[in-house]
One Martini backbone bead per residue (centre of mass of N, CA, C, O) as a GRO file, in nm:
protein
   71
    1MET     BB    1  -1.099  -1.084  -1.949
    2LEU     BB    2  -1.264  -1.365  -1.907
    3GLN     BB    3  -1.296  -1.344  -1.559
    4LEU     BB    4  -1.524  -1.144  -1.525
    5PRO     BB    5  -1.772  -0.997  -1.377
    6GLU     BB    6  -2.104  -0.911  -1.441
    7ASN     BB    7  -2.100  -0.797  -1.139
    8LEU     BB    8  -2.080  -0.484  -0.943
    9GLY     BB    9  -2.286  -0.503  -0.741
   10GLU     BB   10  -2.528  -0.309  -0.924
   11SER     BB   11  -2.333  -0.341  -1.166
   12GLN     BB   12  -2.326  -0.394  -1.510
   13GLN     BB   13  -2.183  -0.527  -1.758
   14ARG     BB   14  -2.033  -0.370  -2.049
   15PRO     BB   15  -1.957  -0.270  -2.344
   16THR     BB   16  -1.662  -0.199  -2.535
   17ASP     BB   17  -1.425  -0.015  -2.776
   18SER     BB   18  -1.167  -0.114  -2.602
   19GLN     BB   19  -0.888  -0.260  -2.565
   20GLY     BB   20  -0.844  -0.375  -2.238
   21THR     BB   21  -1.152  -0.341  -2.143
   22SER     BB   22  -1.395  -0.258  -1.882
   23ALA     BB   23  -1.749  -0.216  -1.778
   24TRP     BB   24  -1.964  -0.066  -1.520
   25GLY     BB   25  -2.232   0.076  -1.598
   26GLU     BB   26  -2.485   0.357  -1.666
   27PRO     BB   27  -2.276   0.504  -1.614
   28SER     BB   28  -1.970   0.456  -1.511
   29ASP     BB   29  -1.846   0.304  -1.211
   30VAL     BB   30  -1.647   0.096  -1.364
   31VAL     BB   31  -1.300   0.080  -1.483
   32LEU     BB   32  -1.100  -0.136  -1.685
   33ARG     BB   33  -0.736  -0.142  -1.733
   34CYS     BB   34  -0.488  -0.250  -1.940
   35GLY     BB   35  -0.148  -0.136  -1.958
   36VAL     BB   36  -0.044   0.036  -1.747
   37VAL     BB   37   0.172   0.221  -1.593
   38PRO     BB   38   0.375   0.161  -1.359
   39ILE     BB   39   0.422   0.219  -1.034
   40GLY     BB   40   0.588   0.344  -0.781
   41ALA     BB   41   0.666   0.464  -0.515
   42THR     BB   42   0.432   0.508  -0.232
   43GLU     BB   43   0.187   0.669   0.006
   44GLU     BB   44  -0.044   0.528  -0.077
   45PRO     BB   45  -0.286   0.325  -0.034
   46CYS     BB   46  -0.270  -0.028   0.054
   47GLN     BB   47  -0.414  -0.345  -0.072
   48ARG     BB   48  -0.482  -0.682  -0.016
   49ILE     BB   49  -0.637  -0.885  -0.282
   50ASP     BB   50  -0.615  -1.198  -0.349
   51GLY     BB   51  -0.282  -1.145  -0.374
   52VAL     BB   52  -0.326  -0.835  -0.453
   53ASP     BB   53  -0.182  -0.527  -0.497
   54TRP     BB   54  -0.339  -0.210  -0.407
   55VAL     BB   55  -0.365   0.123  -0.520
   56PHE     BB   56  -0.521   0.420  -0.384
   57ILE     BB   57  -0.626   0.700  -0.585
   58GLU     BB   58  -0.718   1.021  -0.542
   59GLN     BB   59  -0.940   1.195  -0.718
   60GLU     BB   60  -1.164   1.431  -0.779
   61ASP     BB   61  -1.425   1.194  -0.859
   62TYR     BB   62  -1.228   0.944  -0.786
   63TYR     BB   63  -1.094   0.617  -0.778
   64GLN     BB   64  -0.774   0.473  -0.821
   65ALA     BB   65  -0.678   0.141  -0.917
   66VAL     BB   66  -0.350  -0.010  -0.869
   67THR     BB   67  -0.128  -0.223  -0.932
   68PHE     BB   68   0.140  -0.376  -0.737
   69GLY     BB   69   0.418  -0.557  -0.839
   70ARG     BB   70   0.346  -0.583  -1.153
   71GLU     BB   71   0.349  -0.704  -1.519
   0.00000   0.00000   0.00000
């Protein structure tokens, strides 16, 4: 959590009150959470970014990005 960018696009990082989280924008445009339950095999789109595989899951009003194949 120490090496996160201060800005994502036009959204500025802001403080949160939950351990293992970070957020950008007010209201939040992006929320990062560590420690989520790993996902299993999926047919959702996957993309490798800087050596990390991400699965993008469409929710009702946002996309959830979850790392894949990491612990």
